[in-house]
N, C-alpha and C positions, 0 to 999 in steps of 0.2 A: 561839510555842514555849513561852514561860514559862507561859501560861495552860493549855496542854495538859499541861505537867508538873505544875502545881498540881492540876489536876483528877485526874490519875492518882495523885498522892500522896494526895490526900484519899480517893479510892476505896480505895486500898490500906490506909490506916490504918483506915478504917471496917470493911473486911472482916476485918482482923486484931484490931481493938479497941485493942490496945496494941503499939507498935512502938518500937524503939530508934533513935537517930540513926544509929548505925553501920549498922544494917540498911537504913535508907533510903538512905544514901550508896552502899551496895553495890548495892542493887536499881536505883537510878536513875542510878548512875554520875556523881555530882556530889560536890563537896567539902562538908565540914561547914559551912563558912560559907554556901554556897549553900542547903543544907538548912535552916539556921537562919533565913535570910531568907525562904525559902518558908513555913516554919512560922509565922513572924510574920504573913504575909499570910493563911494559911489559918485561923489562930486567930481572925482578925477575922470570918470567915464564921460562926463560932459552932457548928460541928459537931465540932471537935476542940480539945484543950487541951494545952499543953506541960506535961510533968512532968519530974522530974529524969532526965536522960539519954535522954529520948524524948518520945513524944506518945501521947495516948489519945483515944478518942471521948468526946463529951459527951452524957450522957443515954442513952436506950435506942435500939435499932435502929429502932424504930417512929417515933422523932422525926426521923430522917434524911429529907430531902425525897425525893419519888419520883424525880426525875431522877437523883439520885445513886444511889439503890437500884437503879434499872433497870440501871445499868452494872456493878453488883457481881455477880461470878460468872455473867456472861451466858451463857457456853458451857454451864455446868451447868444453868442455868434452861431453856435451849432443849432440852437432852436430857430434862429432866423433862417439858417440854411435849409432846415427841414420845411419851414413854411414856404420859402421861396421855391423849393423843388416841386411843391404841389401845383405851381403855376405853369410848369413845363409839361407839354403834351408830346405824344409820339409825333415824330416828323418835324419838330421845331428846329429852327436855326437860332441859337441864342448867342449873345455877346456876354462874356463874363469880364467884368472890370477888374483892375488890380485892386488889392486890398486884402486884409486878413479876414473879412466877413464873407465876401462873395465866394471865395473858394470852398466854403463850407457847404454850399449848395450841391456840389458834385457828388458827394458821398451818398446822397439820397436819390440819385437818378438811376439806380441799378435796374429798376423795372421798366424804364422807358426804352423805346425803340426808335432808331433812325434819328437820333438827336445829334445835331452838329454844333460844336462849341467853337466859337471864335474868340480869341483872347490875345492880349499882349502881356499877360501876367505869367511869369515863370512858375510861380507856385501853382497857378491853375493848370498850366500845361503839365506839370509833373503829376498833379492829382488826376487830371482827366485821362492821362496815359494808362492809368491802372484799370480802366473799364473798357471792355471790348465792345460794349453797346454804344459808345460815344465816338463820333468822328471829330477829330481835332484839327483846327486851322490856326496856325500861328501867324500873327501879323508881322513878326520880325522887328528889326531895328537895332538900336544900340542899348545895351543893358544898363540899367540904373539900379544899384544895390539899395538905394534909399527907398525906392518904391517896389523893388523886386519885379520890375517890368521893363519892356522894351519900348523905346520911343525913337522918333527920327523921321526923316523924309520918306523912307521906304515903308514905315508904319502907316503914314497917311495915304500913300499911294495904294497900298493893299486895301485899306479901309474904304477908299473911294469906290471900289468895285463891288462891295459887299451888300447883300440884302439881308437884313436882320429882322426876324420876327419879334423877338423879345430881348431887351437889353437889361441886364441886372447890374445896377450901378452902385458904386460906393462914393462916399463923400467925407472929407475931413470935418466939415461943419454943415449944419442944416438950420436954416432960419426962415421965417415967413418973409422977412425983408430981402434977404440976399439969395434965397433958394439953396441950391446945392453948390458948395464951394470946395476949392482945393488949393493947396499951397504951391504947386509946381506948374509952371506955364505949359510945358509940353504935354504933361499928363492931362491938364485941363482942356487943351486943344483936342486931344484924342477923345476925351469924354464928350466934348461938344459935338464932334463929328459923328460919334455913335448916336447921340440923342437925335440928331437930325435925320439919321437913316433908319432908325428903329421904328417899327409899327407900334410897339408897346414898351413903356419904360417903367422899370421897377426899381425903387430905391431900397437898398438893404442897409440899414443903419441902426445900431443900438441906441438906447435912449440917452447915452452920454454925449451923443453928437448934436442933440437938439439945443437950439438957442446958442449955437457956436457959429462963428463965421471966419472963414479963411480969406485970403487976399483975392482969389479969382473965382468968379461965379461962372458955372458952365451950364446950368439948367434951372429954370424956375419951377417951383413946386406945382403950379397949376398944369404943367405939362406931363405930370406923372400919370401912369395907369394905376399904380398901387404903391403904398408905403408899407414895407415889411420891417417890423421892429420887435423888440423883446418884451415890451410892456405897454400898457395903455398910455398913449401920448396925452399931454396936457389938453385941456378943453379948447384952447384957442386953435390948436392944430386940428383937433377933431372937427371943429366948426368949419375951418378952412377946407379940409378935405371933403366934408359933406357938401359944402357949397359948390365945389368944383368937380363933384362926381368921381372922386378918387377913393378907391377902396383902401382900407387900413386893416392889416393883419398883424396880430400880436398874440402872445401866449397867455399873458396875465395882466 
């Protein structure tokens, strides 16, 4: 029971970035003394830190382990996956980026034929292997548990010979100024290489990624074919996408 509550509190704080103790007491229905004890336990994990009157995340979202990120905004990510799957046609060769959102696309491709999936994401490889209608190509490389993906020289070498119809990309942060950004250099280089080779580029990102910026930019927003998200973006984004003939897909 306590472990489940700790995991839920950790996911809630990471999704909000900064939360007061009063809010945590209200959301989880426990006393301040219980929350303070829980926060002491969670702080030892290294993903959050106590501040005056509350708690905040430590580091960037990209530093949060994949198992934690996978459970954040899961309903929104599934909706994004369903919308993205509608962009895939029979015979497509698609690239699936690493991340907890992009893998959600695969479960909605059961009706497609002759679709080839190229990826360096271990999670995407595992999910794609469940479906007989998908051909899977792994880019290989050295495994990174932080991103649940493979990177390295061999990854770049395999990618250099690939022809990609549609690339479904993830990002740590998205902004009009910096475009699509990431925290890890090798990951960003792979993303940049994919963007250069893909005929069409689709960004899959929930609304929590907007107006956030990580250290490395790998694609400008004007290069997108479509932006697929969970809800209506702010007007400044809608205006930008309209001006640049970029389609926007969202559920609400």
